[in-house]
C-alpha positions as CSV (number, residue, x, y, z in Angstrom):
1,M,35.5,11.2,39.5
2,Q,37.0,7.7,39.2
3,V,34.3,6.9,36.6
4,Y,36.2,9.0,34.1
5,R,38.9,7.3,32.0
6,G,42.2,9.1,32.3
7,L,41.5,10.7,35.7
8,D,43.9,8.4,37.5
9,I,46.4,10.0,39.8
10,G,44.3,12.9,41.1
11,T,41.4,10.6,42.0
12,A,43.6,7.9,43.7
13,K,42.1,5.4,41.3
14,P,43.0,1.8,42.5
15,S,46.0,0.4,40.7
16,K,45.8,-2.6,38.3
17,E,47.3,-4.7,41.1
18,E,44.7,-3.6,43.6
19,Q,41.9,-4.3,41.1
20,Q,43.3,-7.8,40.4
21,R,43.4,-8.5,44.1
22,V,39.9,-7.2,44.8
23,R,37.4,-6.6,42.0
24,H,36.3,-3.0,41.6
25,H,33.2,-1.6,39.9
26,L,32.2,1.7,38.2
27,I,35.9,2.5,37.5
28,D,36.6,3.9,34.0
29,V,33.0,3.7,32.8
30,A,32.8,7.2,31.2
31,E,34.8,9.2,28.6
32,L,35.7,12.8,29.2
33,S,33.2,13.7,26.6
34,E,30.3,12.2,28.6
35,S,28.3,13.6,31.4
36,F,27.8,11.5,34.5
37,D,25.3,12.1,37.3
38,A,23.5,10.4,40.2
39,A,20.9,8.8,38.0
40,R,23.6,7.0,35.9
41,F,25.4,6.0,39.0
42,V,22.3,4.4,40.5
43,S,21.6,2.5,37.3
44,L,25.2,1.2,37.1
45,A,25.4,0.4,40.8
46,K,22.2,-1.6,40.8
47,A,23.5,-3.7,37.9
48,A,26.8,-4.2,39.7
49,V,25.1,-5.2,42.9
50,S,23.0,-7.8,41.1
51,E,26.0,-9.3,39.4
52,I,28.0,-9.4,42.6
53,Q,25.2,-11.1,44.5
54,S,24.7,-13.6,41.7
55,R,28.2,-14.8,42.5
56,G,27.3,-15.2,46.2
57,K,29.5,-12.2,47.2
58,V,28.7,-9.1,49.3
59,P,28.9,-5.7,47.6
60,I,30.8,-3.0,49.5
61,F,30.2,0.7,48.7
62,C,33.3,2.7,49.6
63,G,34.1,6.3,49.0
64,G,33.0,9.8,49.9
65,T,30.4,10.7,47.3
66,G,27.6,11.1,49.7
67,L,24.9,12.4,47.3
68,Y,25.3,9.3,45.1
69,F,25.1,7.0,48.1
70,K,21.9,8.8,49.3
71,A,20.4,8.5,45.8
72,Y,21.1,4.8,45.7
73,L,19.8,4.1,49.2
74,E,16.8,6.4,49.3
75,G,15.9,7.1,45.7
76,L,16.4,10.0,43.3
77,G,13.3,12.0,44.1
78,E,11.3,13.7,41.5
79,A,13.8,16.2,40.2
80,P,13.7,16.6,36.4
81,P,16.6,15.7,34.1
82,S,19.0,18.4,33.1
83,D,18.1,20.9,30.5
84,P,21.3,21.7,28.3
85,L,20.3,25.2,27.4
86,L,19.3,26.3,30.9
87,R,22.3,24.5,32.4
88,S,24.6,26.5,30.0
89,E,22.9,29.7,30.9
90,L,23.3,29.1,34.6
91,E,26.9,27.9,34.3
92,A,27.8,31.2,32.5
93,T,26.3,33.2,35.4
94,P,28.6,34.4,38.2
95,L,28.3,32.3,41.4
96,D,27.4,35.2,43.6
97,V,24.5,36.0,41.3
98,L,23.3,32.4,41.4
99,L,23.6,32.4,45.2
100,Q,21.5,35.5,45.5
101,E,18.8,34.0,43.4
102,L,18.9,30.7,45.4
103,Q,18.6,32.6,48.7
104,Q,15.5,34.5,47.4
105,R,13.8,31.4,45.9
106,D,14.7,28.7,48.3
107,P,16.2,29.9,51.6
108,A,16.2,26.3,53.1
109,T,18.5,25.0,50.3
110,F,20.6,28.1,50.5
111,E,21.3,27.5,54.2
112,K,22.3,23.9,53.6
113,I,24.0,23.8,50.2
114,D,27.8,23.9,49.7
115,R,28.0,27.4,48.4
116,Q,31.6,26.9,47.2
117,N,30.4,24.2,44.8
118,P,29.1,25.7,41.6
119,R,27.7,22.4,40.3
120,R,25.4,22.0,43.4
121,V,24.2,25.6,43.1
122,V,23.6,25.3,39.4
123,R,21.6,22.1,39.8
124,A,19.5,23.4,42.5
125,L,18.5,26.5,40.5
126,E,18.0,24.4,37.4
127,V,15.4,22.3,39.2
128,I,13.8,25.4,40.7
129,R,13.4,27.1,37.3
130,L,12.2,23.9,35.6
131,T,9.6,23.0,38.2
132,G,8.7,26.3,39.8
133,K,9.1,24.6,43.2
134,P,11.8,24.9,45.8
135,F,14.6,22.4,45.5
136,S,14.3,21.6,49.2
137,Q,10.7,20.4,48.8
138,Q,11.6,18.0,46.1
139,R,14.6,16.6,48.0
140,A,12.3,16.2,51.0
141,A,10.2,13.8,48.9
142,W,13.1,11.2,49.1
143,K,12.2,8.1,51.0
144,I,13.8,8.0,54.4
145,S,15.0,4.6,55.5
146,S,17.5,3.1,57.9
147,H,20.7,1.8,56.5
148,P,22.1,-1.4,58.0
149,N,25.9,-1.8,58.0
150,V,26.7,1.8,57.0
151,F,29.8,3.1,58.6
152,G,31.5,6.4,58.8
153,I,35.2,6.6,59.8
154,N,36.4,9.2,62.2
155,R,40.1,10.0,62.4
156,P,42.0,12.3,64.8
157,T,42.2,15.7,63.0
158,S,46.0,15.7,63.1
159,D,46.1,12.2,61.5
160,L,43.6,13.2,58.8
161,V,45.6,16.4,57.9
162,D,48.8,14.4,57.7
163,R,47.3,11.8,55.4
164,I,45.9,14.6,53.2
165,H,49.2,16.3,52.9
166,Q,51.0,13.0,52.2
167,R,48.5,12.1,49.5
168,V,48.8,15.4,47.8
169,D,52.5,15.3,47.8
170,E,52.5,11.8,46.4
171,M,50.1,12.7,43.6
172,F,52.5,15.4,42.4
173,R,55.4,13.0,42.7
174,Q,53.5,10.4,40.6
175,G,53.0,12.9,37.8
176,L,49.7,14.7,38.3
177,V,50.8,17.7,36.3
178,A,51.7,15.6,33.3
179,E,48.4,13.7,33.6
180,I,46.4,16.9,33.5
181,E,48.4,18.4,30.7
182,A,47.6,15.3,28.6
183,L,43.9,15.4,29.7
184,L,43.5,19.1,28.7
185,K,44.5,18.0,25.1
186,R,41.8,15.4,25.2
187,G,39.0,17.9,26.3
188,L,39.2,18.0,30.1
189,A,38.4,21.7,30.1
190,E,35.1,21.1,28.3
191,N,33.9,18.6,30.9
192,R,32.6,21.0,33.6
193,T,32.1,18.1,36.1
194,A,35.6,16.7,35.8
195,M,37.1,20.1,35.9
196,Q,35.7,20.7,39.3
197,A,37.7,17.8,40.8
198,I,40.1,19.0,43.4
199,G,43.7,19.0,42.0
200,Y,42.6,19.0,38.4
201,K,41.1,22.5,38.5
202,Q,44.1,23.9,40.4
203,V,46.7,22.3,38.2
204,A,44.9,23.4,35.1
205,E,45.1,27.0,36.4
206,H,48.8,26.5,37.1
207,L,49.4,25.4,33.5
208,H,47.6,28.5,32.3
209,G,50.0,30.6,34.3
210,D,47.8,31.6,37.3
211,R,50.2,30.5,40.0
212,S,53.5,28.7,40.7
213,L,53.7,25.0,41.3
214,P,54.5,25.3,45.0
215,E,51.5,27.6,45.4
216,T,49.4,25.1,43.5
217,I,50.4,22.2,45.7
218,E,49.6,24.2,48.8
219,L,46.2,25.2,47.4
220,V,45.3,21.6,46.6
221,K,46.1,20.7,50.2
222,I,43.8,23.6,51.5
223,R,41.0,22.6,49.1
224,T,41.3,18.9,50.2
225,R,41.2,19.8,53.9
226,Q,38.1,22.0,53.3
227,F,36.4,19.2,51.3
228,A,37.1,16.6,54.0
229,K,35.5,18.9,56.6
230,R,32.4,19.4,54.3
231,Q,32.2,15.6,53.8
232,L,32.0,14.9,57.5
233,T,29.4,17.6,58.0
234,W,27.3,16.2,55.1
235,F,27.4,12.6,56.2
236,R,26.5,13.5,59.8
237,R,23.4,15.4,58.7
238,Q,22.2,13.3,55.8
239,L,22.8,9.6,56.5
240,Q,22.2,7.4,59.5
241,L,25.7,6.1,60.0
242,E,27.5,4.1,62.7
243,W,30.6,6.1,63.3
244,L,33.8,4.2,64.1
245,N,37.0,5.8,65.4
246,A,40.2,4.9,63.5
247,G,43.6,5.6,65.1
248,H,46.9,5.2,63.4
249,D,46.5,1.4,63.5
250,S,43.8,0.1,61.1
251,S,43.4,-3.2,62.9
252,A,41.2,-1.6,65.6
253,L,38.9,-0.3,62.8
254,I,38.7,-3.6,61.1
255,S,37.8,-5.3,64.4
256,A,35.1,-2.7,65.0
257,I,33.5,-3.3,61.6
258,Q,33.5,-7.1,62.1
259,T,31.9,-6.7,65.5
260,A,29.2,-4.3,64.1
261,R,28.3,-6.7,61.3
262,R,27.6,-9.6,63.6
């Protein structure tokens, strides 16, 4: 979500000071009116890696967008590009109806997919309808490889929950509601991808009168905790990572990474 210009507070986009200290890439590369997918990420990431390495530097991929990492490391597979008319039809269909179709046509994907994420469900069905083949078979065609120096970070659950709650509270203190109010005037609601971002969707609903601000803040915390749990599950199943334990002191984590890279 940090690729979109204007989605700053809710995506924890690095500040100007942080970007001056350490150069960041693929930040603010898309307008709200544009679509952004794994294929575009891979293209931009490859260009960034080439540029970084040409300067004798080491590129570091950091974040939680597992599908994009997998696409970069293992390839995009043979799935067809999106079909705007079919995509619109699927997005207008209730999620429970889509899930029923997915269960019938591709039980393997149904069992593994994040059923609370409409974008993932829509894409899977889009591919199935366009190709006539199960989405799981096409994903299985991805090249499997080992990934040197790929780390996952484990934190104690209590520490992770505290960090999530502190981050959500800080986002609202920094002006998340005002940010989203301005973005809605710029067309945020028309960008279905961006509107699924945790925090943005819930605040937009609040601004439309669906719930109070305290209820919205609590809901964002719940959705973020759920997302963190799904992330951990996904990474453990999909990528070959070296898991490192991080306590409250980050120095132990830094030392572990330095040791692992030797």
